[in-house]
N, C-alpha and C positions, 0 to 999 in steps of 0.2 A: 592656402585653403586644403580639405582633406581629396584626397582622390578617392574614387569609388571603385572597386574592382568587379567587373563584368564578364565573366563568361559568357560571351556572346554569341549564340545562337540566330539562325532566320529570323526565329518567333521577337525576337530583342529588337531587331530591327522594325519589321514588319507590324507590329503592335501596336508602334510608336514611342517605346519607352526608352529607345536609345535620344530621340529628338527631346523628351522630357530629361533625361539625365545631364543635356547637353546645357541646358538652362540654368540649372542647379548646381550641379556636380561636374566633377573632372573625371569622366568613366576610363578605367584602364581595361581596354578589351582584348581578351584574351581567347585564342581559339579553343572551344567546349571540348575537343580532343587532349588536351593539357590537366583535363581531369584527374586526379588520383594519379599522377606520376610525380617524378621527384621536381620537375619543374614548376607545380604547383604551391610544394612549400617555399621555395624561393621569393614566392607572393605572400603567403599565409605569414613564413614566421620572421621576416623582415620588413623592416617599416616602408611603407611604397614613399616616392617623392611626392613632394607639394609643390603647388603653383598660384599663384595671385592672380594669372591669366582670366579673361572673360572668358567664356562657352569656347572651352579645347576641352579636347581629348586626345589618349594617347594609346597606341596601336603596338603592340606585342611583337617581336619578330624574333627569329632564331636564326644564325647562319648554321653554317656545316658542321659548327663544333656544340650546336644547341644551346650554348650560352645567351640567354635573354636578353634583349633592347629594347627600352622601352621608347619611341619614337612620337614626341609630341605635336600634336596639328592644332593649330588655332584654326576657328569655326571659318573666320574670315578667308583663311587660304585656301581651303577646301570648297567652298563655296566659289570663288575665283579660279577655281580649275574647272569647275563644272561649268561656268560661263563661259570659261573661252574655250572650252570642246564642244559646247552647243553652239558655237559661232561658226565650226570649222564646214567648210562645205562638202570636205570630202564626206564627213561624218554626217551631215544635215541628208546628203544621199543615202548613204549606206542605211540610213533608220526610215526612207520615206517607206508608207504603206504599214509601218509596224505597229501592230496594237498593244501588242505583249511581249514582254522579254523571259525567257528562261534561264533562267540560273543555275551554272554547275559548277561553281565557284564558292568558298566561304566569304561571306558578306562581311565578316571579322577582320579579313585583311584590304587594303586601299584598294586595289584592284577590281574585289569583289563591292567594295563599300559603294565604289563609284558608278561602276558600270553597270553592277546589279540593283543597287538602291537610289541612290542620289540623282544619277543622270534619267534615268528612268520615271521618278518621282517629277522631275523639274517638267519633262515630257507628258505626265499624265498620261502613261503607259502600266499597266498592269505588270507585275513581277513574281515570276511562278518559280517556286525553289527547289530543287530537287529533281526526281522524274516526272515528266509528264506523263501522263497515262490518257494518251489520245490516240485514235487512227490515222490523225495527219501530223506531219513534222511541224514542230515548229519556224515559226519566219526567222526568227533571231534568238542565237544561243551565246551567252556569255560564256567562256567554256574553256579550255585549254588545248594544247597540240594532245597529250596523251589520250585524253579522253576523245578527240575528234577519232583518233587514230584506233583506239578500240571500237569507237563506232563502229566505222568502216570494217574493221574486219569481223567483226560478229554478222555485218549483216545489216544492223538497225537501221532504224530511219534517221538521217540526217537531217538537221535544220537548212531551211534555206541560204542562211547568213549565220556567221560565226565571229564572235569579236571574241580574240584571246591575247594570251599575256604569257611573261615569265620567261620565256625561251627565244631565241632566233629561231621564227617556225620553220620547219624542213620544206622544201621548194618541191621536192617530189611528190609528198603528202598533199600538199594543195592541189597539185595538177592531178592527184588520184581524185582529190577530193569535188574537183570543179568537172571531171570527165566522168566519174561515175554516179556524181550526187548533183550535180550541178551547183555546188554550192560556194558562196564567196567568203573572202576569210578577211577581216580588218586584223592587224595585228598591232597592240600598242605597246610602246616602249617605254619604260621608267622604273622607278623602285619606291618602297616605303617612304624615303628619305627624300627623294627628289620629286616625288609624284609624276604625274606624265610628262614626256619630254618630247614624245613624237608618235609615228605611227606611220604605217606600210602596206601595202599589198603584198603580201608574200609570194603570189602569183607572176607579178609582172616587173617587182620594186624588190632590187637587192640591197637598197640603202632604206636607212629611217627617213621619213621629212618631220622636223623639228617644227614646233609650235612657233607661232611667231615673236611669244613672251618670254623665249628661252635666248640668253646669251650664252655662247661656249666659247672655250680654248682647251688647248691642248698643251699637256706637261708630257715630257720626253720622260720613257721609261724603257732603259737601254735601247735596243732597238724599234721598239715600237712607243705610242702617244697613248696619255691616259685623257679620257672626257673627262673635262672640268666646267660646271653649269653653273649658273646663277637666275635664277627665275624667280615670280611670286608665289610657286609651289613648294619649295626647298624649305624643310622642316629646319626653325631655327636653333633647335636644342633635342639633344636624345640622350637616354641614361643607360650605360651599359653596367654590366654586373660584375664586378671586380672584386674579389676576397670579401664575399658575403656582405655587401653594400653597394650602392647604387652611386655611382659616378656620372656627375654632370657634364655633357661636352656640349657648347654652345659654337653657332653659327655667327661669325661676326657680321653686321652688317656689309653689304657689298663686296662681299668676298664669294670667291669662285668654289662650289662645293667638288671634290674630287671622286667622282662615280665608282673607280673602281674598274671601268669597262674600258677596254683597248682598242682601238678603232682608228679611222682617218676620213676626210670630209673634204668633198669636194660640191661643184654647182649643183650635182645630180644628189646632194643628201648624204647622210652620216652612213660611214660601212662599221658596222658592229663586229669587231675579231673575237672578243670575248671578255669573260672576267679576267682582272690582272691574276688571281691568283690560281685560275685555271687555264693559264697558258705555260706550255713546257716547249724546249728546242727539241725535236725529235727528228731524226735521221737528216741533221742538218737544217731543217726548218721549224720555224716558231709555229705552235698549232694549239688551236683552242680546243681542250677537252670534251665543254660545254658543245660545241660546233660538231663535233664529233658523235656524241650522243644525239643530236639533231640529226644529223645525216643519216644514222642508222635509223632513227624513227621512222625516216622519210622512206627506207627500203620497207619498212611494214613485216619487219621479220616477228616471229612469234614471241612473245613474251619482253620482260624489261631488261635493259641494259644500260651499267653503269660505267663509267670511262673513268680512272684516277693516275695520276702520275705515280713510275715507279722511278724513284734515285737511286743511281749503283755506280759504282767509280768506274764501270764499263762505257756510262751514258746514261741518258735520262731515257726512258721507253715508257709504254703506255699499258697498265692491265685494262680486263675487261668483266666485270662480272654479271652473270645472268641467270635470269630463272628458266629459261627457254626451253621447249622441249626436245629443240635441236641437239644434234650432234655437233660436238668442238670442231671436228674436221668442217661439217658443211657451214658452219659459220666461219669459219676462216676462209675457207672457199668464195663464199657469197661476199666477206670483206673486200679479200685481196681481189675480187673481180669489181668491185664497184667503187671500191675507195680509194683514192689518193696513196701512195705506198706509205707517204707517212702519216695518214692516217691509221694504219691498220696497226691492231697491238700487238704485243711481243705476246701477250698473256689471256687467254680468257678463261673465266674459272665458272662452272654451274653447282647453282644449289638450288635448294627449291624455295630459299625464299632473299628478299632483299635486304640486309641488315638496316635498321630504322633508328633515329635516337627518339628518345621520349617526346620529342613534340612532333613528331610522324615524319621529319624530314629523312632524306636517304645520310644512313653513316658513314659517310665517305673516309673516316678517320678509320674504322674497322674494314671496310673494302679495301683502302690501301693496304694495310699488313697482310689482309687473305690474297691479295694477287702478289703481294710482294713475296711472300713467303713461296707460293707456286715458283716465280719468278728465280729465285735462288736455288729451288730443287732442281729446276728446271738447268742451270747454269751446272751445279753439280753434276747432273747425268750427262750433259753435254760433254763436260771435262772428263768425265769416264769413258765417253766413245770415243772411237776412234775419229782424227782431225785430218784434217789434209796432208800433215806431214806425215802421221804415223798409219794412215790407213793401209791395211794389210790386205792379201788375196783373200783371206776367209771374211773380211766384212762385207755385209749383206748388202746389197739394194738397196733394199729396205730402208737401214741403216743410214745410208748416206743418204736417200731423201728424207728421213726424218731430221737428220742435221742440219736439214737446210731449209725445210718450212717450218721446223717444229712440230709438227704431226708425222703421222704416216699415211699416207691417201690409197685409196683402195689399188689394185693390180693395175685396172682395165680404166682407171679415170685419167682422162686427156690433163698432162700435166700445165699446160697452159690454161685453156676453155675453164677447167674444173677446178683448177688449184693456183691459178693467177701467179704463176711461174714468169716472171719475167728474164730479160737478157743478160741481166747482172746475176741472177740465182742460176741460170743456164751455165755462166760459165763458171761458178764455184762448182757446180755439178759435173761437169767434163775435166776441170782439174782432180776431184774427187776419183770420178772413174778412171783416169791414168791412171794416179798411185795405186788403184786397186789392181788394174791389170798390168799393171808396170810397161806401158807402152802408149805410145802418141795414137789419138783420135782421129784419123784423116778428117778434112774439112768439108769432103763431100759425105763423108757418113753422118756427120753431124746434121745433114739437113734432110737424112732418111725418116721414115715413119716410126722407127725403133725407138726412136728418144720421144716419142710422145706420151709414153706411159710404162710404168714401174714393169709391168710384164714384159713389153717391149724391149727396153733396157735389159733385163736379164737373158732375154734369147740375145739381143746382140752380143751381152758378155760373152756368153756360154759357146757362141759361133766363134769370137775372138778368139777366147782360150783355147778352145780346139785346132784351130787352125794353125797357133804358134806351136 
């Protein structure tokens, strides 16, 4: 049976066209932002997949590569998920007193379709899509962490409650939202392929609570474990685009679906570490790049921040690209002060815009190339600078500090409180300073305020050289 391609905007759903399509067609729902991009060509010029299933539709998704995937959803699967969510006591309590829902996410994605259209429709709630022109904040918004962060930073009116999805919601942001806006947040966990898996209140729960219908197990992936699930909502088939043709992938009955998410489970719930392809080993610890992005979002810094891995023979590291107006040294200082050492990037690159794929998603491949190029330049520059073994008397204090922190702080900035220099970095500092002056620095001198800033160190070194 033929499939019908639909660039599905909000009017497509709110006008009832989607429900009509389900009855007689098999609509393939594509984000309207894909119009007039190279992604549209892959749908216009290549024969679309066909299906004999009754009342089904396809959601088009794409990952960091921008290559599209068609995920087929049977109407019975989706309706079953709606029914399950409506039976959750946590959700019933969260929706109490709500008469309308303000939707700030696309309805053509599963999260938006369920929470912005199908669930409100089942409850008889009014759906308002886009910006709401009113002097009163909405009672409930279907939104995302970045949108809430932007709303808070702009001083705009916040909703009383928000349902979010798409990333592990940063606790500091949830705390700010509750403190400054009295807003309550419910975070939904799941994907297009799996449907909803669980939820949590990011302010009081570090772990997700699975829905009762979810069966799960874990498979080892190196030192961590990948979540595998089985539920009535997991899609039974999807198509990937390979060598200019659609290739069918099918999920066998009673088979567990590997989510690609790493984490662990206890009686308290599921702790999500991050996506399998977004986890690296940095400074001896396994860290999630998605979690670092979430932590930075929680700091409410100006701009957008994207984390990427940098793989190098000297060891894996982290690159950070941003369009922030903040100076790089200021960003470094804040991240060193607020984040664990294993989460602090080695490279920070500033540019006016964030590279995007034709589908509107972040272009991680391009960003990785930009950050790695900067990283290699820094290595080359560091190689040219004096190291511990060959620092000379004419090597400046600023050059020594820069070789340790990766940037040159202002002369009166406090190396601990402003720059986040820890005991390990201080040990390297003293070794290099002793190499410069050709003498040991007494332990009692190390405890003085001279070593709190570049200016103080320069003053100490000048006196030490003079006394020699």
